[in-house]
C-alpha positions in Angstrom: 6.6 -5.7 -24.7 8.4 -3.9 -21.9 9.2 -5.5 -18.2 6.9 -3.2 -16.7 3.7 -3.8 -19.1 0.6 -3.9 -17.6 0.2 -6.1 -20.9 -1.6 -10.2 -20.7 1.7 -12.2 -20.6 2.5 -15.6 -21.3 0.9 -18.2 -19.5 2.8 -20.3 -17.8 3.4 -24.1 -17.8 5.3 -25.7 -15.5 8.7 -26.7 -17.4 8.6 -23.3 -18.4 8.6 -22.4 -14.4 11.3 -24.5 -13.9 13.1 -22.6 -16.6 12.9 -19.4 -14.9 14.1 -20.7 -12.0 17.1 -22.4 -13.8 17.6 -18.2 -14.9 17.7 -16.9 -11.5 19.3 -19.8 -9.8 22.2 -18.9 -12.7 21.7 -15.3 -11.4 20.2 -13.0 -14.5 18.5 -10.6 -13.6 14.8 -10.9 -13.2 13.8 -8.1 -16.1 16.5 -9.9 -18.6 14.1 -13.6 -17.6 10.9 -11.5 -17.5 12.1 -10.3 -21.3 13.3 -13.3 -22.6 10.1 -15.7 -21.3 6.6 -12.5 -22.0 5.7 -12.2 -18.3 6.4 -9.4 -15.6 9.1 -9.0 -13.9 6.3 -9.9 -10.7 6.5 -12.8 -11.7 9.3 -14.2 -12.3 9.8 -13.0 -8.3 7.0 -15.0 -7.3 8.6 -17.9 -9.2 12.3 -17.3 -7.1 10.4 -16.7 -3.8 7.5 -19.6 -3.6 4.3 -17.4 -4.2 4.1 -19.2 -8.1 4.5 -22.0 -9.0 6.1 -23.0 -5.9 5.1 -27.4 -6.8 6.5 -26.9 -10.3 10.3 -25.8 -8.1 12.1 -29.1 -6.3 13.9 -28.3 -3.1 17.7 -28.8 -4.9 17.0 -25.7 -7.8 14.2 -23.7 -4.2 17.8 -23.8 -2.6 19.7 -22.8 -5.8 17.5 -19.5 -6.9 18.0 -19.4 -2.7 22.3 -18.8 -3.6 22.4 -17.2 -6.2 20.9 -14.3 -4.4 23.5 -14.4 -1.4 20.6 -13.2 0.5 21.2 -9.6 -0.9 20.1 -8.9 -3.6 21.4 -5.5 -4.1 24.4 -3.6 -4.1 25.1 0.5 -5.1 25.0 0.5 -8.3 21.3 -1.4 -8.1 20.8 0.9 -5.6 20.9 3.8 -7.3 18.9 1.5 -10.2 15.9 1.2 -7.1 15.7 5.3 -6.1 16.0 6.1 -10.7 13.0 3.6 -10.9 11.0 5.1 -7.7 12.0 8.4 -8.9 10.3 7.4 -11.8 7.6 6.7 -10.0 7.2 2.2 -11.0 5.9 0.8 -8.4 7.3 -0.5 -5.1 5.9 -3.8 -6.3 7.7 -4.0 -10.0 11.1 -2.3 -8.1 11.0 -5.5 -6.1 9.9 -8.3 -8.7 13.1 -6.5 -11.2 15.5 -6.2 -8.4 14.6 -9.0 -6.7 14.5 -7.3 -3.5 11.5 -7.3 -0.9 9.2 -4.9 -1.0 9.9 -3.6 2.0 13.1 -3.0 1.2 11.6 -0.6 -1.4 9.8 1.5 1.2 12.8 1.2 3.2 14.7 2.6 0.0 12.2 5.4 -0.4 11.9 6.4 3.2 15.6 7.0 4.0 16.1 4.1 5.7 18.1 2.1 3.7 21.4 2.9 1.4 20.6 7.0 2.4 24.4 7.5 2.0 23.8 7.5 -1.1 20.9 9.8 -2.3 20.0 11.8 1.0 17.6 13.4 -0.4 16.0 10.9 -1.8 12.7 10.5 0.8 12.4 14.4 0.7 11.8 14.9 -3.0 9.7 11.3 -3.2 7.7 13.4 -1.0 7.5 16.2 -3.4 6.0 14.2 -6.0 1.9 14.6 -6.6 0.5 11.2 -5.6 -1.4 9.1 -7.9 -5.3 9.8 -8.0 -6.9 13.1 -6.2 -5.9 13.9 -2.8 -8.6 14.3 -0.2 -9.4 16.8 2.7 -11.3 16.0 5.8 -13.9 18.5 4.9 -13.9 17.0 1.1 -14.4 13.5 2.7 -17.6 14.8 4.4 -19.5 16.2 2.0 -18.8 13.6 0.3 -20.5 11.5 3.4 -23.2 14.2 3.3 -23.7 13.5 0.0 -23.9 9.7 0.3 -26.3 10.0 3.3 -28.4 12.3 0.9 -29.1 9.1 -1.6 -26.6 10.4 -3.7 -24.5 7.0 -6.3 -20.8 6.8 -6.1 -20.3 7.6 -9.5 -21.7 10.7 -9.0 -20.3 11.7 -6.1 -17.1 10.8 -7.4 -17.5 12.2 -10.6 -18.8 16.1 -8.5 -15.0 15.7 -6.4 -12.6 14.5 -9.1 -11.8 11.2 -7.7 -13.0 7.1 -9.2 -16.4 5.5 -7.5 -14.2 3.4 -5.9 -12.0 5.6 -3.6 -16.0 6.6 -2.8 -17.0 3.5 -2.7 -13.8 2.6 0.0 -15.0 6.1 2.3 -18.8 4.6 2.4 -18.0 1.1 3.7 -15.2 3.0 6.4 -12.8 0.8 5.0 -10.6 4.7 4.9 -11.6 8.1 6.4 -13.9 5.8 8.9 -12.7 8.7 11.9 -14.5 11.5 8.9 -18.1 12.4 10.3 -20.4 13.7 7.4 -20.8 17.3 7.2 -23.9 18.9 9.4 -23.0 17.4 12.1 -20.3 18.0 15.9 -17.7 16.5 14.4 -16.9 18.1 10.8 -14.2 19.8 10.7 -14.6 23.4 9.8 -11.9 23.8 7.5 -10.1 22.5 4.6 -7.1 20.4 6.9 -5.4 17.6 5.0 -6.5 14.2 6.8 
């Protein structure tokens, strides 16, 4: 099973979490540690950051893990690998866990704010890639809101527009597209401008 797989992984105990922390402190790459212990790279990163198994890791071991990363876990070769992973469409959290860097560093590389000298065209190439799921226009969201007001179910509206029911529920609850009025009201956009 690959390190990036979403399948169920090994359930850890405190001893295994400490062994993972020792491997990190010894300078092993997160992907190698994840494969060896049958866990995700996110789990390895969470152990390193103290988000998981904090009680199993003593202060000395935590300090050794920090020292092993030297404050920056990324060199030019690693940055190139991060860029390749971004272009392959891998999630930022997975990339961050694998390379022992923060998700904000992955985002900075993606936006061209870090390591941009290595590949100045990366942000524009990534922007041209299709996004996950279907992007809706303002006019489509207005029509979705109208159909929901008419009493149609989220599931039926989602099928009609080719999006997930959870996306439609987020629109209905105002978690996304809160500024768009339902179709047929004065504030409804007349065109299909992307929102």
